[in-house]
N, C-alpha and C positions, 0 to 999 in steps of 0.2 A: 508089739513096736507101726506105729505110721510110719513107711518111709519119708525121708525128704525130703519136698519137693527143689528142686533150685532153681534160680532166679529165673533163669527163661522159661524152667516148664510152669511155673509162677504163672509169669506176663501172659504167657497164653492159654494157657487157664481160662484167668481172666479174662483176657481178650474175648473170651469164647464165651464166656458170662456174659458176657455184656451185650454184643453182640443178640443172643437169645432173647435175652432182656428186651432189646431194645427192639427187635423182630416182631415179639407178646404185644407189646409198645402199640407198634404201626399196628398188629391185628386189632388193638382193640378201639383204637383209636377206630380204626373203620370200622367195627360192627358197631358200636356207638351214635353214630351219627345224630346230632342235634336233630330234634323232627324239627321237621315246616310246616306243621299243620295246629291250627286250636280248631275243639268243637263248639258249633251255635247251635240256641236255643230258641226258636224266631216264636212269637206267638202278632193274630192279628186279627184281633174278637176273641170268634169262636174255633177257630182254624190251626194248627201249629203247627211245623216244618224242622226240620236236621237240617244243617249241613255240617258243610268248613268251611273255614276260612285259610288262607297260605302266610302264614308269613312269607317277607321281600325282605330286605335290609330291613330299614328304622319301622316298617310298615307291612300292613295286607292288600291283599288279592281274593277276592274272591269270584264269582261266578253269577253276574245280576243278577238271573232267575234266583238262587237265594234270598241276598240280601233284600232284592224288592219282595222276599215272602212277608214280610210285616217286622217286626220291633225285634232287636235279641232279648232275651230274658233269662241267660243264662252264654258268656260265655265274657273275651273281650270285648272294651266298653270301644264301636269301632261305628262307623256312619262313612258314607261314600261321599270320596271327592270327586268322581269323577266315570261316568256311568257310559256303559257302549252297551245300552236296548239290542240293537241289533246283531253284532257279535257276541253277546250274550258272557260281557266284562266286566266290575270293577274295578276301582283302585279306588283303596281304605283307606281310612286314618295314618298319616303317615310314610303313605307311600310317593317315591320320590315321578312325581308325574315326567318332568324335569329331566326325566336319564336318556343320554345316547342310547336307543334301540342298538348300538350296533355293537354297545355293549354287555351285549342278553346273547349266548351263545342259541344256535339255530337251533328245536327237537331235532334231535338221533342218532341214531344206533340202539342201544339199549337203553331205556332209561329204568327207573322207580317213579313206583305211586303211592302216596302214600294222601291216607283220607278218615273219616270214620264212617262207616256202611251202615246203615241202617240200625236209626239212634243208639248206636254201642255210645261205648266212653272209653275203650280204648283202642289207639289211631292201627292199622291196620295199613301195614304196605305190599305191595304188588309191581310186581316184575314185568318190561315188556317191554315191544319191541315197535320203532316208528313203521309204522307198515305202507303207508303215501297219503297224500293230501286228501281231504272233503275237496264235496266238488261244491262246497259253499266254499269260498275266503275267511278268515287264512285257516279256520277248522285239520285238523290234522289227526290220523285215526293213529291208536299205540295198538294192537296186539300186544293182547293179554299173555304170557306165561301160566295161565292159570286154567283150573280148571269148572272153574266157577265164574258165572258172568259178573261183574260190577252192579253196586249194588248203590239204589238212592241214599244221599248221605255223604256221598259218596263226593257231590257233585261244591266245586271251591276249592279241592283237596291240588294239593301239588303237584307235579312234575321233577324230576331231578335225573340228570344225562347221568354218564359216566365220571365227570368231575366233582359228583354232586351238587351241581348248580343248578339255582331255581330255573327249569328256562318254560315251563306251561304251567297252562291252569286247567286243573278240572272242566269239561261240562256235563257230559254228557255219555250213553253208553249206547253198546248193541251189540248183535250178534248176528252170524252165521256162518248157513257151509261153506268149505274150503278145503279139497282135495278131501273129502269127503266126512268132513269130521265136524264141528260145531267149534266155529270158535269166537274169543270175543275179546268187545276192541272197547277206550276207550277214544273219548272225540273229546282235543283238548287243544283248545289258544296257543300260541305260541306268546310269551312277551315280550314282547323284540317289536312283535305285529301290532298288538293294543296298545304297544308305545309308539308308534307311529301314527297310526288310527288317531288317539286323543291328543296328539302335537301336532294332527290335522296335517302328515305328508304323507308319499306313497313310500305302501309294504316297499320295502327289498325283494328283489328275489329268489329269493333264501328255500323257497316249500321244498319238500324230500325228493329225488326224481326216482324216478323209477322204469327199467328196458320196457316194460311190457305194463300194458295197460289193467291195473286190476279193481274186481270188484271189490266195490264200496256199503258198507250195509246199512241199513236204513237209523236215523238216529232216534231213537230213545232217549226224554230230557226228563229227568225227576226235578222239582225235593222231591226225598220223601216225606209224606204229609201225615198227619195224624185227623 
């Protein structure tokens, strides 16, 4: 026969059970972050390309070279509502172009990249760290915590900060030797800088700072074509 719990013991046990359940719920929420990307397949006469578009609020964003590769024949029915070809950034259907740039955090510290690599139909997420500003603003380099390079198809994918807010869009990739080993990088464009540009305002001085000059990889730009 099991011993009968006193009221205090029962309340203690109930509190511990609720605490465990609450912790588990938090863990599940953190590990099941809503995807921020969609896959697109584009056709241009006899050539084809694959890429990614980023969900942002009620609309979408991507790299200009993705949406400029042809007509979307598979994926969300979106089109450009504001292109920045020199910056390689496009605002798509539903994007809030008039948003206050200051409301979007600047990429810094640990980030997560999401996209559809090389014709894949499943999203992939990679972790990285903001490394340094590119020599061509407003680009920023993110160093990947991954032994393999970023590949075509990731173009137009999202970059999330540590608070899971979408703060940038992936444009290209590169690799270089650093401290005796090959490190892989993604070049990204901050959304706040793209907003400043599309609104015709000068960008803020929020680029990541480094105490010492850093080697910058050479840009390799896709998209994945076939």
